[in-house]
N, C-alpha and C positions, 0 to 999 in steps of 0.2 A: 562700693566706696561712696562717700557722702561728705557734704559740708556739715559742720557743727556750729550753731549760732547761739550765743548767749546774749539775752537782752535784759538789762536791769535785774540780773539774777541776785537774789538775796537769800541768806540763811540765818534764821533766828531760832535759838533754842528756847525751850520752856523757861520762863523766868525773865525773858526779854533780852538775853545776851545775843547781839547780832555779830556773827563771825564772818559773813560775806556781805559786803556793802555795795550792792547795786552794780555788779560787773557787766560790762559790755565787751564781747569778744567774738570775732568771726574767724573760724578755722577753715581753711580752704580744703577742697577735695584733694586728697593725696598728700597733704602736708604733715610733717612731723613737728608738732608744736610741743615745747617743753615748758612746764610750769616749775619755776624755781624760786626758792626763798627760804628763810630760816624756819626752824621748827615752830609750829603754831601760827604760821601766816595764813593758813586756810587752803593751801594748794591741794592736799589730799581730800579735804571736805568738798572742794569744788569738783574734783575728779569723781568722787562718789555720787555727787549730785548728777553729773552727766550719765553715770552708770545706772542711776535709779536706786542706789543703796542709801541715799539720804534724800529726804523730801525737800522740795523747793518751796520756800515760804514767800517768795516774791519774784516776779519776772518770768521769763520764758526760756526754756532750752529746746532747741529744735535740732534734730538729726536728719539730714537729707531733706530739709525744709518741712519736716513733720514735727509739730510740737509733741514733746514726750513727757511733759510734767506729770501726767496721770497714766503713763504707760508703764507696765511692770518691767523690771529689769530684763527678764527673759524674752520680752517682746521688742526690745530696742535694737536688736540685731547688732550688738557690740560684743567684743570679747575683752576680758580683763585679765591682766597678769599681775599677781601680787608678789610682795617681797618674800612671803613665807611659802611660796610655791603652791600651797593648797591642793596638793595631790592626794588621791585616795590611796592610803597605805596598803590596803588589802588587794588592790588591783595591780596588774602588770602595767608596764609602760604602754603597751598596746591598748589595754583596757581603759587607761586614763585618756588616751587620745581618742578613743572611739566613743566615750561615754556621752558627750554632748550630742553627737550625731545620732546615736541610737535613740536618745530621748526625743529627737525630732523625726523619728521614723524614716531616717535616710536609708535608701536602698543599700543592700550589702555591698554591691560592687562599687558604689560611690564611696562608701566608707573605706573599703580596702584601698582604693586608688588614692584618696586624700591622705590616709595614714602613711602609705608608702611614700608619697611625694614629700610630706612634711618631715618624715623621718630621714629621708635622704638629704633634704635641704639643711637640716639641723645636725646631721651626722650622728643620729642616735639609732640607726637601723640595728646595730649589733645588740642593743639593749632592750629591744621590744618585749622580750619575755621576762625581763627582770622586774623586781618590785622596787619601788622608790628607795627603800632602805639600803638597797644594794648599789646605789648610785652616789656619785660625788655631788657636791652642791652645784657645781656648774652643769652637770648632766641633768640634775633635777630641774634647774631653771630652763634648760633646753626643752625638757618635756612639757613644762608649764607653757612655754611659748608655742610648742607644737600643738598643744590642746586648743590654744586660741587660734592658731593658724588653720587647722583643719575645718573650722567652722566657716571660713571665708566671710567674715563679718563686714559690715559697713565701716567699722572703726575699731582700732585697738586702743585700749586704755592700759597704761603701765603705771603701777603705784610703787615707786622705788624698788624695782625688781632686782637690782643688783646689790642692795645694801647688806645682804648677808654673805656676800662673797668676799674673798681676799682681794688685795689690790691687783694682782696679776690676772685673776679670773675676771674681775670687773672690767679691766681693759680689753680682754678678749671678747667678753660678751657684749660690751659696748659696740665694738666693731661689727659683731654678728647681727645685733639688732639693727644697726644702721644699714648694713648690707641687705638684710631681708626687707626692711621698709622701702629701700630704693627699688628692689626687685618687684615687690608686690604693689607699690604705690597705694597702700592703704592708709587712709586718714588715721593719724595716731596722735594721742595726747599722752605725754610722759611726765611724770612727777618725780622730782628729785630735789635734795638739798645740796647735792654735790655739783659744784659749778663746773668741774672738769667734764662730767657727763653732760651737763646742760650745754656747754659751749661746743662740744664736739658732735653732739647728736642733732641739735636743733636746726631746722630750717628757720624757725623764729623762736625767740625766747619771750616768755612772759615773766617778769620779775614781780613777785607779790610781797606785800608787806602789810601785816595786820588786816587781812581780809580785803585789801584793795590792790589794784594793779598800779605799780609804779611806772613801768615802761614796757612797751612791746616793740620788738624789732629783731633784726638778725643779730647773731652773736657779735659780729664785728661792729655793727652800729652801736650796740649797748656798751661795748668796750671802749670804742673811740669817741662816742658822743653820749655819755650818760646824761639823762635828763634831770636826775636828782642826786643829792649827796648820798642817799641810801643806795641807789644803783651803783654809783661810782665806788662806794666802799665795799659793796657785796660782790661785784663782778671783777675778777682779777685776783691772782695769787702770786706773790703777796698783794694785799689790798692797797688801794691808792692811799698815799700820804695826804694829809690835810694840814695846811699852814694858814693861820689867820693873817690877813693882809697887813694888819698892824704890827706883825712881828718883823717885817722887813724894814730896812732903813727908809727914810722919807723919800729919797730920790727913786728908789726901787718901787715904793708904793705908788708914787706919781706915775711912773712908767707903766706899771701893771694896771692901774685904774683906767688908763686910756685904752686898754685892750678889751674890756668888758664893762657894760653898764650895770651899776648897782652891785658889783661884786665885793664881798668882804672876806671870802674864803677861797684859797687857792688849792687846787688838787694837783698832785704830782705822782705819776706812775713811777714805781721803783726802778724800772728799767730805763727811764729817761734821765735819771740822775747819773752824771758821769764824773770821773775824777781827772779828766783832761779837758780844758776849756774848749768848747766846740767853735766859738766865735766871740767877737768883741762884745756882743749883746748879752752873753751868758751871765747869769747871776751867781756870784761866788758865795758859797757857804763854808765857813770854817767850822768843821765838826770834830767832835771827839768820838772815836770808835768805841762802842760799849760791848758789842758781841758780834761774832762772826759765825754764821751757819753755813758750812759747806754742803751743797745739795747736788752732788754730781758735777755736771758741766757748768754749774753756776754757784755763786756764793751770795747769801743774803747777809748784808752788812747792816747792823743796827747802830745808828749813830744818834748823837744829841747835838742840836744846834739851837742856841738861845732858848733853852728850856723846852724845845720841841723835839720829840723823838720821831725819827724817820727811818725807813727801811730802804736800803739801796740794793738793787740787784745787779751784780757784776758778772760778766762772763769769766769762767774759769776761777782761778784763785789768785787775786791781785797781790798777795803778799803783805797785806796790812797786819798790824798787831793790835790787839785789844788794848785800849788806853791811849793809843797814839792820836795826835791831831792830824787831820787830813782835810784838804780842800776838795769840795765837790761843787759841781756846777749844774745849774738849771737852765735849760733852753726855753726862753719865753714862749716860743711858738708851740711847745709841747705841753703847756700848762692848761688846766681846766679851771673855770671860775664859777663860783656859786654864791647865792645869797643865803646866809646862815638862817635868817628868820623863817624864810619860806622853804628852805631846803632845795630850791630849784636852781638849775643851771642858769647862769647869767648870759644874756645874748651878747654877741660881739658888738663892740662900739662901732658906730658908722663913721 
């Protein structure tokens, strides 16, 4: 196991296009850190730079306090799990698991012991003599994880490993990955665009946007205290609603302005909007219901208020009808405040 440290890391492609802009990040020994962000934000590029599959054009990457900018991928003592499994189709499951160890001239008894242990942990022992084509997608991903596991590396790198699986399998494998990481305590960096994976897996989350880090913290910290409009809108499903301060009546504007310095944008989580007044300070919104989405134990109610479109998350099925007018209420203590120009969260007024 090892720490991973990135200091002023940059990536510039030929022609001058800079895609990673001077990132600083310290990953603790044994931590599961998740890089999350929209497509094209640079998260996979950053992971490949840690792996040595992309060159670093500025700054330093160190694994276990050893700078690895000029170290070949095979010599970095890391193992990577890809979204397309990258299994050798002509080899059996056992052959795929053994391959990396054989290349390192690992003794036969050690190979056998590690393969047996990994197969048991991942519940793939019955498939050791099968070829990858004879396995399901979930089983192939277990084999890909087992191939990384047997090497006992300093760090695991996961590049969207579950994106090719259906929703049920993704949920199962997500739990399996977290269980294994907790048991092995191996430093892990996991890339995904799926915020459900990010929130449930991570010890810490790194939200990336256009090659820069927007915020780093625990999943709960990022959800409850987003540092920017981007993080607030990206973390959470349904995403946070945003209402310009000027859309509220003047007395409400005055009251809200006293809560945060320099705020002109109000953020509202869908689950904090209620249709029964919580207290006398609640802000009443008279809304028209445009669309209702039943999603099992909850309903997502899309409403319009003063030309603002909002999403309300309700428990169960409240019995609303599309087209009706309904009063909803905002609890001032549950609101978030931002400065639109900078995109930064506004600090609480003293």
